[in-house]
C-alpha positions as CSV (number, residue, x, y, z in Angstrom):
1,M,-0.1,0.0,0.1
2,T,1.2,3.5,-0.9
3,D,0.8,6.8,1.0
4,T,-0.4,8.9,-1.9
5,T,0.4,12.1,-0.1
6,K,4.0,11.4,-0.1
7,G,4.5,8.6,-2.6
8,E,6.1,6.4,0.0
9,P,5.0,2.9,0.9
10,A,2.6,3.1,4.1
11,K,3.9,1.2,7.3
12,T,2.1,-2.0,7.8
13,T,3.9,-3.6,10.7
14,A,2.7,-1.3,13.3
15,P,-0.8,-2.7,14.0
16,P,0.3,-6.2,14.5
17,K,3.0,-5.2,17.0
18,R,0.4,-3.0,18.8
19,A,-1.9,-6.1,19.1
20,D,1.1,-8.2,20.3
21,A,2.0,-5.4,22.8
22,R,-1.8,-5.5,24.1
23,R,-1.6,-9.3,24.4
24,N,1.7,-9.3,26.3
25,E,0.3,-6.6,28.7
26,Q,-3.0,-8.5,29.2
27,T,-0.9,-11.6,30.1
28,L,1.2,-9.8,32.6
29,L,-1.7,-8.0,34.1
30,D,-3.4,-11.5,34.6
31,A,-0.3,-12.9,36.1
32,A,0.2,-9.9,38.5
33,A,-3.4,-9.7,39.6
34,A,-3.5,-13.5,40.5
35,L,-0.3,-13.0,42.7
36,F,-1.5,-10.0,44.3
37,V,-4.4,-11.8,45.6
38,T,-2.2,-14.9,46.7
39,S,1.1,-13.0,47.8
40,G,0.2,-9.5,48.1
41,V,1.2,-6.2,45.9
42,D,4.7,-6.6,47.0
43,V,5.2,-10.0,45.3
44,P,8.8,-10.1,43.6
45,V,8.7,-8.7,39.9
46,R,10.5,-12.0,39.0
47,D,7.7,-14.1,40.3
48,I,5.1,-12.1,38.0
49,A,7.4,-12.6,35.2
50,A,7.7,-16.4,35.7
51,K,3.9,-16.8,36.1
52,A,3.5,-14.6,32.8
53,G,6.3,-16.6,31.0
54,V,8.3,-13.7,30.1
55,G,11.5,-12.1,31.3
56,T,11.6,-9.1,33.9
57,G,12.8,-6.7,31.3
58,T,9.3,-7.3,29.5
59,I,7.4,-6.1,32.6
60,Y,9.6,-3.1,33.2
61,R,9.0,-2.1,29.5
62,H,5.3,-2.2,29.9
63,F,5.4,-1.0,33.6
64,P,8.6,1.0,34.6
65,T,7.5,1.4,38.2
66,R,5.5,-0.9,40.6
67,A,2.9,2.1,41.1
68,E,2.1,1.9,37.3
69,L,1.8,-1.7,37.6
70,I,-0.5,-1.6,40.5
71,K,-2.8,1.1,38.9
72,A,-3.1,-1.0,35.6
73,V,-3.8,-4.2,37.6
74,Y,-6.7,-2.1,39.3
75,R,-8.0,-1.0,36.0
76,H,-7.8,-4.4,34.7
77,Q,-9.5,-6.2,37.2
78,V,-12.5,-3.5,37.1
79,D,-12.5,-4.2,33.4
80,A,-12.6,-8.0,33.7
81,C,-15.2,-7.9,36.4
82,A,-17.4,-5.7,34.4
83,E,-17.0,-7.8,31.0
84,A,-17.9,-10.8,33.0
85,G,-21.4,-9.8,34.1
86,P,-23.0,-10.1,30.7
87,A,-21.0,-13.3,29.9
88,L,-22.2,-14.9,33.2
89,L,-25.9,-14.0,32.5
90,A,-25.6,-15.5,29.0
91,S,-23.8,-18.7,30.2
92,S,-25.1,-19.5,33.7
93,S,-28.1,-21.9,34.3
94,S,-30.1,-19.1,35.9
95,P,-29.6,-15.3,36.9
96,F,-29.0,-16.2,40.4
97,V,-26.3,-18.5,39.6
98,A,-24.9,-15.6,37.8
99,L,-25.1,-13.4,40.5
100,G,-23.0,-15.9,42.7
101,G,-20.5,-16.1,40.2
102,W,-20.1,-12.5,39.5
103,I,-19.8,-11.8,43.4
104,D,-17.1,-14.4,43.4
105,L,-15.1,-12.3,41.0
106,F,-16.0,-9.2,42.8
107,V,-14.5,-10.8,45.9
108,D,-11.4,-11.6,44.1
109,F,-11.3,-7.9,43.1
110,L,-11.8,-6.6,46.7
111,V,-9.2,-8.8,48.1
112,T,-6.6,-7.3,45.7
113,K,-8.2,-3.8,46.1
114,H,-7.5,-3.6,49.6
115,G,-3.8,-4.3,48.9
116,L,-3.7,-1.8,46.3
117,A,-5.0,0.9,48.5
118,A,-2.3,0.3,51.0
119,A,0.3,0.1,48.3
120,M,-0.7,3.7,46.8
121,Q,-1.2,5.6,50.1
122,S,1.3,8.1,48.8
123,E,-1.1,8.5,45.7
124,K,-4.2,9.2,47.4
125,P,-5.8,11.6,44.7
126,S,-5.1,9.2,41.9
127,F,-6.4,6.3,44.0
128,A,-9.6,8.2,44.6
129,S,-10.2,8.7,41.0
130,L,-9.7,5.0,40.3
131,H,-12.2,4.1,43.1
132,L,-14.8,6.3,41.4
133,S,-14.1,4.4,38.0
134,F,-14.7,1.1,40.0
135,L,-18.0,2.3,41.0
136,D,-19.1,3.8,37.5
137,R,-18.3,0.4,35.9
138,L,-19.4,-2.1,38.2
139,L,-22.6,-0.8,39.8
140,P,-24.5,-0.9,36.6
141,I,-23.4,-4.4,36.1
142,C,-24.3,-5.6,39.4
143,A,-27.8,-3.9,39.0
144,E,-28.2,-5.5,35.6
145,I,-27.5,-9.0,37.1
146,I,-29.8,-8.3,40.2
147,R,-32.6,-7.1,37.9
148,A,-32.6,-10.5,36.0
149,A,-32.5,-12.5,39.1
150,K,-35.6,-10.5,40.6
151,E,-37.5,-11.1,37.2
152,A,-36.8,-14.7,37.3
153,G,-38.1,-14.8,40.8
154,E,-35.0,-16.0,42.4
155,L,-34.0,-12.9,44.3
156,Q,-35.6,-10.9,47.3
157,P,-37.4,-7.9,45.7
158,D,-35.8,-5.3,48.1
159,V,-32.2,-6.3,47.1
160,E,-30.3,-3.3,45.7
161,A,-27.1,-3.3,43.8
162,F,-25.3,-0.5,45.8
163,E,-26.3,-2.1,49.2
164,L,-25.1,-5.5,48.1
165,M,-21.7,-4.3,46.9
166,Y,-21.3,-2.4,50.1
167,A,-22.1,-5.3,52.4
168,V,-19.7,-7.6,50.2
169,G,-17.1,-5.0,50.5
170,N,-17.5,-4.7,54.4
171,L,-17.3,-8.6,54.6
172,C,-14.2,-8.5,52.7
173,A,-12.5,-5.9,54.6
174,G,-10.9,-8.1,57.2
175,A,-9.8,-10.9,54.5
176,G,-6.2,-12.0,55.3
177,S,-5.9,-10.2,58.6
178,D,-6.9,-13.2,60.8
179,L,-6.8,-17.0,59.5
180,R,-10.0,-17.4,61.7
181,Y,-12.1,-15.3,59.4
182,D,-13.1,-16.7,55.9
183,A,-14.4,-13.7,54.2
184,R,-15.5,-15.8,50.9
185,R,-17.6,-18.1,53.2
186,M,-19.5,-15.2,54.9
187,V,-20.0,-13.8,51.4
188,K,-21.7,-16.9,50.1
189,R,-23.7,-17.0,53.2
190,L,-25.0,-13.5,52.4
191,I,-25.7,-14.4,48.9
192,A,-27.5,-17.6,49.9
193,G,-29.7,-15.7,52.3
194,L,-30.9,-13.3,49.6
195,R,-32.3,-16.1,47.5
196,L,-36.0,-16.1,47.3
197,S,-37.7,-19.4,48.4
198,P,-40.1,-21.0,46.1
199,A,-43.6,-20.2,47.2
């Protein structure tokens, strides 16, 4: 292909490189997110690189500082949680099952989020903007699943998205601080208690 304005061949290799770079970045973010949940945000970069199957230099090319990596993981998890909502509604056996699956993902996000908040104490304004974006993205998704579950007669009619997300957030607040407390078990009990029993 020729650039008719300059009479020179147009570059055709840039888009594939950008696509490869995006795939590499997604792989890195998936690996970092998983390790942040199990090992905290201070997990060594070499561990993230090993899980992603890349060298540490690749991570630093994408994310020169740990703070940039942490922010990217936060956004990545928000996006993944948002995208999972419609997919779960389409593939689950019922809207209530979809709600349970989505809440599981939300819990994964919250466990990491608390670590991210602590790691970013020196960048509170930046973190605040991320928190607002998290609400903007996830609240409508939760509301959509709740509405479907209500319409299917599976969920108590007074359940609201904000209250549910707030309650789950509070249950997850102590996750990891005491081995006697199992946040996931308590969240599952909460969701089970919201199911509308058949008449």
